[in-house]
TORKE-109886 format. One line per 8 residues: their letters; for each residue x, y, z of N, C-alpha, C. Coordinates in steps of 0.02 Angstrom, whole numbers, plus 50000, padded with zeros to 5 digits. Layout:
<rs>
A	X Y Z X Y Z X Y Z ~ ...
</rs>
This chain:
<rs>
MQETALLL	50006 48962 49016 50037 49007 48968 50040 49076 48994 ~ 49993 49098 49028 49994 49167 49047 50044 49169 49126 ~ 50037 49113 49159 50086 49114 49217 50144 49116 49203 ~ 50167 49077 49150 50242 49069 49127 50254 49132 49099 ~ 50219 49172 49067 50231 49234 49043 50246 49290 49097 ~ 50210 49284 49142 50218 49327 49210 50284 49306 49244 ~ 50289 49246 49246 50354 49226 49291 50409 49254 49246 ~ 50404 49251 49176 50470 49264 49153 50480 49342 49143
GQDHTFSA	50412 49375 49141 50416 49440 49135 50436 49491 49197 ~ 50417 49460 49260 50443 49486 49316 50524 49486 49329 ~ 50548 49442 49283 50643 49427 49295 50665 49449 49237 ~ 50653 49452 49178 50678 49454 49115 50649 49524 49085 ~ 50668 49556 49030 50650 49607 48987 50589 49569 48953 ~ 50535 49626 48935 50487 49581 48905 50497 49557 48824 ~ 50555 49582 48793 50574 49552 48732 50604 49486 48754 ~ 50655 49484 48792 50683 49417 48817 50627 49367 48835
SSELLARL	50592 49389 48871 50523 49339 48896 50496 49312 48830 ~ 50473 49358 48783 50446 49338 48727 50485 49275 48692 ~ 50548 49299 48687 50598 49240 48656 50591 49177 48690 ~ 50601 49185 48753 50604 49127 48799 50549 49077 48794 ~ 50488 49122 48787 50422 49075 48773 50421 49044 48713 ~ 50449 49066 48667 50451 49041 48592 50500 48974 48591 ~ 50555 48983 48625 50616 48945 48631 50605 48877 48673 ~ 50573 48898 48737 50558 48843 48789 50482 48809 48773
CGVSLSDK	50446 48848 48760 50369 48829 48763 50333 48825 48690 ~ 50365 48852 48642 50336 48850 48566 50281 48897 48574 ~ 50275 48945 48612 50224 48993 48615 50231 49063 48596 ~ 50191 49074 48545 50209 49146 48517 50172 49198 48548 ~ 50211 49242 48583 50173 49301 48623 50221 49355 48612 ~ 50205 49404 48595 50248 49478 48577 50267 49494 48649 ~ 50320 49532 48635 50343 49574 48705 50293 49624 48731 ~ 50252 49648 48689 50205 49688 48710 50143 49653 48746
QVEHLCHH	50129 49596 48733 50083 49548 48749 50104 49538 48829 ~ 50162 49512 48822 50194 49499 48892 50192 49563 48931 ~ 50204 49620 48925 50201 49685 48954 50138 49691 48981 ~ 50085 49684 48934 50018 49699 48960 50007 49651 49022 ~ 50019 49585 49004 49996 49540 49058 50026 49568 49124 ~ 50105 49585 49127 50122 49593 49194 50107 49647 49215 ~ 50088 49704 49180 50054 49768 49212 49989 49746 49236 ~ 49945 49712 49198 49879 49695 49211 49880 49667 49285
YGEALANE	49924 49605 49291 49910 49564 49352 49959 49597 49417 ~ 50001 49638 49388 50045 49681 49436 50000 49729 49471 ~ 49943 49751 49431 49902 49797 49460 49845 49757 49506 ~ 49826 49699 49485 49774 49663 49510 49801 49644 49582 ~ 49861 49617 49592 49887 49604 49649 49883 49657 49701 ~ 49894 49726 49684 49883 49778 49723 49817 49784 49752 ~ 49772 49756 49696 49699 49767 49738 49665 49709 49757 ~ 49695 49655 49764 49674 49598 49785 49711 49570 49852
ESLDSPSS	49717 49618 49897 49752 49595 49963 49732 49536 49999 ~ 49664 49532 49983 49634 49465 50028 49653 49404 49999 ~ 49688 49401 49938 49711 49331 49911 49779 49313 49946 ~ 49806 49361 49977 49874 49344 49998 49875 49277 50047 ~ 49915 49244 50041 49932 49182 50075 49955 49196 50135 ~ 49937 49161 50196 49970 49164 50260 50046 49165 50255 ~ 50071 49218 50283 50145 49212 50287 50162 49162 50333 ~ 50219 49127 50313 50245 49078 50357 50266 49112 50435
HQAHKEDL	50277 49175 50427 50296 49203 50501 50246 49197 50548 ~ 50191 49197 50525 50123 49194 50568 50114 49133 50602 ~ 50148 49083 50580 50144 49018 50617 50194 49012 50669 ~ 50251 49060 50654 50307 49055 50716 50303 49132 50742 ~ 50252 49169 50759 50244 49225 50786 50289 49243 50834 ~ 50295 49191 50882 50331 49216 50949 50413 49206 50941 ~ 50436 49180 50880 50511 49187 50864 50528 49252 50851 ~ 50596 49262 50855 50632 49327 50846 50626 49340 50781
HYVMVDGS	50611 49403 50743 50606 49410 50674 50655 49488 50665 ~ 50685 49481 50613 50728 49538 50598 50685 49580 50543 ~ 50688 49645 50539 50656 49684 50489 50715 49732 50470 ~ 50727 49731 50411 50779 49781 50375 50750 49819 50320 ~ 50758 49882 50322 50737 49932 50275 50790 49974 50233 ~ 50778 49982 50174 50824 50021 50144 50794 50062 50082 ~ 50833 50112 50048 50794 50139 49999 50851 50145 49933 ~ 50832 50145 49869 50874 50155 49819 50833 50193 49764
YILSRESS	50865 50211 49719 50824 50259 49664 50825 50220 49582 ~ 50761 50225 49555 50753 50208 49502 50744 50262 49447 ~ 50754 50258 49390 50746 50304 49341 50663 50315 49310 ~ 50626 50363 49341 50558 50364 49313 50542 50412 49255 ~ 50487 50404 49221 50478 50445 49173 50450 50523 49200 ~ 50408 50508 49257 50374 50566 49282 50413 50613 49320 ~ 50460 50593 49354 50506 50620 49404 50576 50617 49403 ~ 50605 50599 49356 50675 50576 49351 50691 50521 49410
WTETKVGR	50738 50538 49461 50753 50472 49490 50712 50488 49551 ~ 50672 50420 49572 50627 50425 49620 50638 50358 49677 ~ 50635 50370 49746 50661 50328 49779 50613 50256 49787 ~ 50640 50196 49781 50604 50145 49790 50630 50115 49863 ~ 50587 50102 49906 50587 50065 49975 50575 49998 49971 ~ 50618 49968 50005 50615 49888 50007 50628 49866 50090 ~ 50586 49819 50099 50586 49791 50170 50590 49719 50168 ~ 50629 49695 50216 50655 49607 50201 50633 49594 50278
LFAGRANF	50596 49549 50284 50575 49513 50345 50588 49442 50359 ~ 50634 49417 50404 50639 49342 50409 50659 49332 50480 ~ 50635 49269 50494 50654 49239 50566 50730 49239 50576 ~ 50743 49253 50646 50811 49234 50664 50837 49169 50646 ~ 50790 49118 50652 50809 49055 50646 50825 49028 50571 ~ 50804 49074 50520 50813 49081 50438 50881 49093 50424 ~ 50913 49124 50469 50982 49158 50458 51035 49098 50467 ~ 51065 49066 50411 51116 49018 50431 51190 49035 50409
EVSAKRSI	51238 49031 50456 51295 49058 50442 51340 48999 50405 ~ 51364 49014 50343 51391 48954 50301 51466 48961 50304 ~ 51492 49026 50337 51571 49030 50328 51576 49095 50384 ~ 51635 49110 50397 51651 49167 50436 51625 49236 50412 ~ 51619 49241 50353 51593 49301 50316 51537 49288 50274 ~ 51505 49236 50276 51457 49237 50238 51385 49195 50268 ~ 51332 49215 50262 51270 49178 50284 51219 49184 50231 ~ 51169 49137 50243 51116 49137 50203 51060 49143 50234
IEDCDYVA	50995 49161 50196 50941 49184 50231 50891 49120 50195 ~ 50855 49072 50227 50827 49030 50201 50749 49049 50165 ~ 50716 49092 50213 50655 49106 50198 50638 49170 50224 ~ 50604 49220 50175 50598 49296 50197 50542 49322 50153 ~ 50510 49376 50181 50465 49409 50140 50489 49482 50125 ~ 50465 49497 50060 50491 49566 50025 50437 49619 50023 ~ 50448 49681 50041 50399 49731 50024 50431 49778 49983 ~ 50399 49804 49934 50440 49850 49891 50383 49916 49870
HIGSHTDF	50406 49972 49881 50364 50027 49863 50394 50077 49822 ~ 50370 50103 49774 50397 50165 49738 50360 50224 49778 ~ 50389 50260 49808 50362 50323 49825 50372 50339 49897 ~ 50317 50364 49935 50325 50391 50010 50316 50337 50058 ~ 50365 50359 50113 50382 50307 50164 50313 50296 50205 ~ 50263 50339 50197 50199 50326 50235 50161 50270 50194 ~ 50162 50265 50144 50125 50203 50089 50167 50152 50101 ~ 50249 50150 50099 50281 50087 50112 50263 50063 50177
TAKMQPYL	50274 50098 50222 50256 50072 50303 50182 50037 50305 ~ 50141 50075 50275 50070 50036 50273 50065 49977 50249 ~ 50104 49967 50183 50121 49900 50163 50156 49835 50206 ~ 50189 49870 50250 50241 49827 50288 50187 49813 50356 ~ 50142 49854 50369 50117 49838 50437 50077 49762 50446 ~ 50047 49745 50401 50019 49676 50399 50064 49629 50409 ~ 50118 49627 50380 50172 49575 50387 50186 49579 50466 ~ 50197 49632 50490 50241 49647 50568 50179 49638 50621
APLHDLVF	50128 49647 50613 50067 49644 50647 50068 49584 50705 ~ 50061 49525 50671 50069 49472 50714 50131 49461 50749 ~ 50190 49488 50737 50245 49463 50770 50256 49506 50839 ~ 50292 49481 50882 50298 49499 50953 50376 49521 50968 ~ 50424 49485 50938 50508 49492 50953 50529 49519 50889 ~ 50546 49591 50892 50570 49622 50821 50626 49649 50839 ~ 50673 49642 50787 50734 49685 50780 50741 49721 50721 ~ 50745 49789 50725 50753 49827 50662 50822 49848 50654
IADGASWI	50850 49839 50591 50914 49846 50565 50919 49896 50510 ~ 50945 49954 50519 50944 50001 50461 50985 50058 50472 ~ 51001 50098 50418 51047 50151 50413 51010 50200 50457 ~ 51045 50269 50445 51021 50333 50482 50974 50369 50458 ~ 50926 50350 50424 50861 50381 50384 50818 50390 50447 ~ 50802 50450 50449 50766 50476 50510 50695 50444 50506 ~ 50662 50444 50439 50592 50426 50437 50593 50347 50471 ~ 50647 50307 50455 50638 50235 50474 50630 50225 50547
WKWVSTSY	50678 50275 50583 50678 50266 50651 50616 50297 50691 ~ 50595 50359 50657 50540 50385 50682 50469 50336 50677 ~ 50462 50296 50625 50418 50251 50607 50425 50189 50673 ~ 50482 50165 50673 50485 50112 50723 50476 50132 50794 ~ 50504 50189 50817 50493 50213 50883 50413 50231 50896 ~ 50379 50253 50852 50311 50258 50853 50275 50203 50854 ~ 50281 50159 50802 50231 50091 50798 50259 50041 50836 ~ 50319 50033 50841 50341 49979 50877 50403 49986 50932
PTAVQILD	50375 50019 50982 50413 50050 51033 50462 50001 51073 ~ 50434 49939 51076 50468 49891 51114 50524 49846 51070 ~ 50519 49853 51008 50567 49830 50963 50638 49847 50978 ~ 50686 49807 50965 50749 49823 50972 50777 49864 50902 ~ 50817 49909 50918 50840 49958 50864 50912 49952 50867 ~ 50932 49936 50806 51010 49925 50783 51033 49972 50732 ~ 51073 50011 50728 51100 50045 50668 51148 50011 50648 ~ 51145 49997 50582 51198 49946 50545 51265 49971 50557
FYHAFEKI	51303 49928 50596 51386 49934 50610 51423 49964 50550 ~ 51409 49933 50483 51456 49950 50439 51429 50017 50406 ~ 51376 50036 50403 51362 50102 50391 51386 50154 50436 ~ 51371 50136 50496 51398 50188 50547 51481 50201 50550 ~ 51516 50150 50543 51586 50140 50534 51615 50173 50476 ~ 51584 50172 50425 51595 50198 50362 51597 50266 50365 ~ 51544 50305 50404 51544 50371 50402 51600 50403 50447 ~ 51603 50362 50517 51673 50379 50547 51735 50389 50498
AQWGGLFY	51740 50321 50473 51808 50319 50431 51813 50374 50367 ~ 51745 50398 50348 51762 50438 50295 51789 50511 50317 ~ 51743 50537 50373 51776 50594 50409 51844 50579 50432 ~ 51868 50531 50450 51938 50522 50473 51987 50535 50411 ~ 51963 50515 50355 52001 50516 50304 52013 50597 50278 ~ 51957 50631 50301 51985 50709 50290 52026 50748 50347 ~ 52023 50706 50395 52061 50736 50452 52131 50719 50446 ~ 52143 50655 50446 52212 50634 50446 52233 50623 50377
KDKEQHRF	52274 50660 50361 52316 50656 50293 52356 50597 50282 ~ 52390 50573 50342 52438 50515 50343 52400 50456 50347 ~ 52409 50411 50295 52369 50343 50289 52379 50309 50339 ~ 52433 50299 50383 52440 50268 50440 52411 50288 50502 ~ 52410 50355 50513 52378 50383 50567 52290 50371 50559 ~ 52280 50377 50503 52204 50366 50481 52183 50299 50494 ~ 52223 50243 50478 52207 50182 50491 52211 50166 50568 ~ 52258 50189 50600 52256 50179 50664 52195 50201 50709
WCESCKSL	52176 50253 50679 52121 50301 50719 52054 50265 50697 ~ 52046 50235 50638 51987 50200 50622 51986 50133 50663 ~ 52042 50091 50671 52045 50034 50708 52028 50041 50772 ~ 52041 50098 50795 52040 50117 50866 51960 50138 50872 ~ 51939 50160 50839 51855 50175 50831 51812 50116 50827 ~ 51828 50077 50788 51805 50005 50777 51801 49967 50842 ~ 51859 49978 50865 51864 49927 50940 51822 49950 50991 ~ 51816 50028 50992 51778 50061 51031 51705 50038 51032
LLSDQVGE	51681 50054 50967 51614 50038 50944 51586 49960 50964 ~ 51640 49906 50950 51617 49840 50961 51622 49837 51036 ~ 51646 49880 51084 51651 49874 51146 51591 49919 51196 ~ 51549 49936 51159 51493 49979 51178 51508 50056 51209 ~ 51573 50077 51172 51595 50133 51195 51592 50191 51143 ~ 51531 50196 51123 51515 50246 51067 51531 50321 51095 ~ 51523 50326 51166 51534 50390 51189 51605 50407 51197 ~ 51643 50362 51196 51723 50380 51191 51736 50405 51121
VIESLHHL	51711 50373 51075 51712 50395 51002 51690 50468 51006 ~ 51637 50476 51024 51604 50549 51023 51658 50590 51063 ~ 51684 50574 51127 51714 50611 51158 51797 50628 51128 ~ 51816 50586 51089 51887 50586 51048 51869 50633 50998 ~ 51812 50627 50963 51795 50684 50912 51803 50748 50924 ~ 51771 50761 50995 51755 50833 51013 51834 50860 51033 ~ 51883 50819 51044 51955 50850 51068 51998 50858 50996 ~ 51968 50830 50939 52008 50847 50868 51985 50904 50845
LCRGEVEE	52045 50949 50841 52025 51024 50836 52042 51033 50744 ~ 51991 51062 50718 51988 51067 50644 51954 51134 50629 ~ 51954 51144 50565 51921 51213 50540 51885 51196 50483 ~ 51841 51253 50464 51819 51251 50400 51771 51187 50370 ~ 51771 51163 50319 51727 51101 50293 51734 51044 50338 ~ 51795 51025 50367 51813 50968 50397 51770 50972 50474 ~ 51783 51034 50498 51745 51054 50565 51662 51048 50554 ~ 51644 51072 50501 51567 51068 50480 51543 50992 50488
KKQALLTY	51582 50949 50444 51570 50880 50436 51576 50841 50507 ~ 51623 50872 50547 51635 50839 50611 51575 50843 50652 ~ 51548 50915 50655 51489 50921 50680 51430 50885 50670 ~ 51422 50871 50597 51365 50833 50570 51380 50759 50594 ~ 51439 50737 50596 51453 50663 50621 51432 50655 50691 ~ 51460 50709 50740 51438 50706 50804 51365 50703 50827 ~ 51317 50750 50778 51254 50742 50788 51222 50679 50766 ~ 51255 50639 50712 51230 50574 50689 51245 50528 50744
LENHAHRM	51305 50529 50785 51325 50476 50819 51286 50491 50894 ~ 51278 50544 50911 51239 50566 50982 51169 50538 50967 ~ 51137 50558 50911 51065 50526 50900 51051 50459 50900 ~ 51108 50422 50869 51104 50350 50868 51139 50313 50909 ~ 51159 50347 50963 51213 50309 51018 51182 50250 51041 ~ 51106 50252 51067 51069 50199 51098 51062 50140 51050 ~ 51066 50162 50983 51059 50094 50933 51127 50067 50914 ~ 51181 50091 50958 51250 50073 50922 51288 50025 50982
RYQTFLEK	51244 49998 51029 51272 49948 51080 51289 49882 51049 ~ 51340 49892 51018 51361 49840 50972 51385 49773 51005 ~ 51412 49773 51064 51439 49717 51108 51381 49689 51144 ~ 51337 49733 51163 51279 49699 51193 51227 49651 51147 ~ 51231 49698 51086 51179 49658 51042 51223 49592 51019 ~ 51287 49583 51006 51320 49522 50981 51310 49482 51032 ~ 51320 49499 51092 51311 49455 51157 51246 49416 51165 ~ 51192 49446 51130 51120 49428 51136 51107 49381 51068
GYLIGSGA	51152 49391 51023 51151 49340 50971 51125 49375 50912 ~ 51108 49445 50916 51084 49484 50859 51132 49489 50811 ~ 51098 49495 50743 51155 49529 50694 51157 49597 50707 ~ 51210 49629 50673 51225 49704 50685 51225 49732 50615 ~ 51231 49698 50566 51240 49732 50482 51169 49719 50451 ~ 51155 49759 50395 51104 49766 50363 51123 49741 50282 ~ 51167 49703 50276 51190 49677 50209 51130 49645 50181 ~ 51080 49607 50222 51032 49570 50201 50980 49613 50145
IESAQRTV	50974 49675 50168 50930 49730 50145 50966 49759 50086 ~ 51031 49757 50091 51079 49791 50029 51071 49747 49969 ~ 51078 49681 49988 51071 49633 49932 50993 49625 49906 ~ 50955 49633 49941 50883 49640 49929 50860 49690 49873 ~ 50907 49747 49884 50889 49805 49843 50918 49775 49770 ~ 50973 49737 49763 50996 49717 49702 50952 49660 49680 ~ 50927 49624 49721 50883 49576 49692 50811 49589 49665 ~ 50778 49626 49718 50716 49649 49716 50711 49706 49648
VQHRLKRS	50746 49752 49660 50739 49813 49617 50778 49815 49560 ~ 50862 49810 49573 50896 49834 49520 50898 49764 49462 ~ 50890 49721 49487 50907 49664 49439 50841 49669 49377 ~ 50791 49699 49400 50741 49710 49349 50718 49783 49322 ~ 50739 49821 49364 50712 49892 49349 50763 49936 49339 ~ 50829 49914 49331 50879 49966 49321 50936 49931 49271 ~ 50899 49910 49224 50938 49888 49175 50956 49946 49129 ~ 51011 49934 49085 51028 49989 49037 50972 50014 48994
GQRWTLKG	50958 50075 49005 50911 50108 48951 50844 50114 48981 ~ 50823 50063 49038 50763 50071 49065 50735 50128 49088 ~ 50672 50152 49078 50651 50219 49120 50571 50192 49137 ~ 50557 50182 49182 50490 50158 49204 50441 50211 49223 ~ 50385 50205 49210 50329 50250 49238 50333 50212 49306 ~ 50295 50265 49352 50291 50239 49430 50239 50185 49437 ~ 50189 50194 49405 50138 50141 49403 50159 50073 49384 ~ 50201 50086 49315 50217 50021 49276 50275 49974 49327
GQQILNLR	50315 50026 49355 50372 49995 49385 50341 49968 49453 ~ 50299 49995 49488 50269 49968 49547 50230 49895 49538 ~ 50202 49888 49475 50163 49830 49448 50223 49779 49440 ~ 50273 49791 49416 50322 49739 49415 50355 49715 49482 ~ 50367 49769 49533 50388 49744 49599 50343 49699 49624 ~ 50274 49725 49623 50213 49674 49646 50221 49605 49629 ~ 50234 49594 49576 50253 49522 49552 50309 49497 49574 ~ 50372 49535 49582 50431 49512 49590 50432 49491 49667
TKQLSKQW	50394 49535 49715 50403 49517 49786 50362 49453 49796 ~ 50318 49447 49766 50273 49382 49773 50318 49317 49755 ~ 50348 49321 49694 50401 49268 49674 50447 49259 49731 ~ 50496 49303 49741 50537 49308 49799 50524 49289 49864 ~ 50460 49303 49882 50437 49292 49952 50414 49219 49950 ~ 50422 49186 49898 50389 49118 49877 50304 49111 49901 ~ 50274 49168 49864 50208 49171 49872 50175 49182 49802 ~ 50210 49159 49756 50180 49147 49687 50118 49117 49679
SNVTNLVR	50097 49087 49728 50016 49051 49724 49962 49107 49717 ~ 49991 49177 49749 49936 49235 49743 49930 49242 49677 ~ 49978 49241 49622 49972 49257 49564 49935 49206 49533 ~ 49957 49136 49535 49924 49087 49505 49840 49092 49524 ~ 49827 49111 49578 49759 49115 49608 49722 49169 49557 ~ 49748 49221 49547 49732 49275 49502 49722 49250 49430 ~ 49759 49222 49412 49759 49202 49334 49711 49148 49331 ~ 49693 49099 49377 49646 49045 49369 49585 49081 49379
RAA	49580 49134 49426 49509 49164 49424 49486 49196 49370 ~ 49531 49224 49336 49515 49266 49273 49504 49217 49218 ~ 49520 49153 49218 49509 49098 49162 49443 49082 49145
</rs>
């Protein structure tokens, strides 16, 4: 009964979980009791790292693995909007293309942390330590790339193509008032990026004369492109069979965090939100046996 309540509570509101228990299992458990169970075992998970099941990735540690990281915000009681960092790890062979614009990932591990990036990376480290061939894909957040460069210097680093192109297109919208000129310029930049010619994009920006805010934003864009140029060799990456987009981590943010913690009217304590995320990441990573072990040990 406790395990069922936990399984429902990590996916539904506590009141909905209480109702489902009554309707489906004939068990009377109040929403407060479901909440108490979720917070108790969510905290216990954080304190019982030795219970973790061996990750399936450890059995295939020689395979290429993708690591994607992103952040989003939840409304907390202590400090208003607080960043929640999510990591998603999966083997290259677990990614299956089902159509030209859609793929599915059969098996992956999730890590989620509300708070500092140093605590988050410490949680990621045990998952990455056994692996040898890593490809990191992320946006331009400086802390991510500092961490990767320092801790995994031999890993492949890829700046999410769609994030980079969006930044270029947004600035182009400020400079080109004519929609057709803007569209043509964007297509030209996209073609250059996909041909390992980010240097040509940078050069073309230098030759576009502007003033005021548009010039300031151009300089910021140039700095961004120059700092990440070595992560933007998209033709080379594609030829090697690598993914170049981080859509998998953006969907993970919705699945792991937003589905449960960002419902209408919800405002979490930092500790309580983390406890729910501890349960959700085990369920979504197919490691629910860790929770089952905790419940049975306490019985």
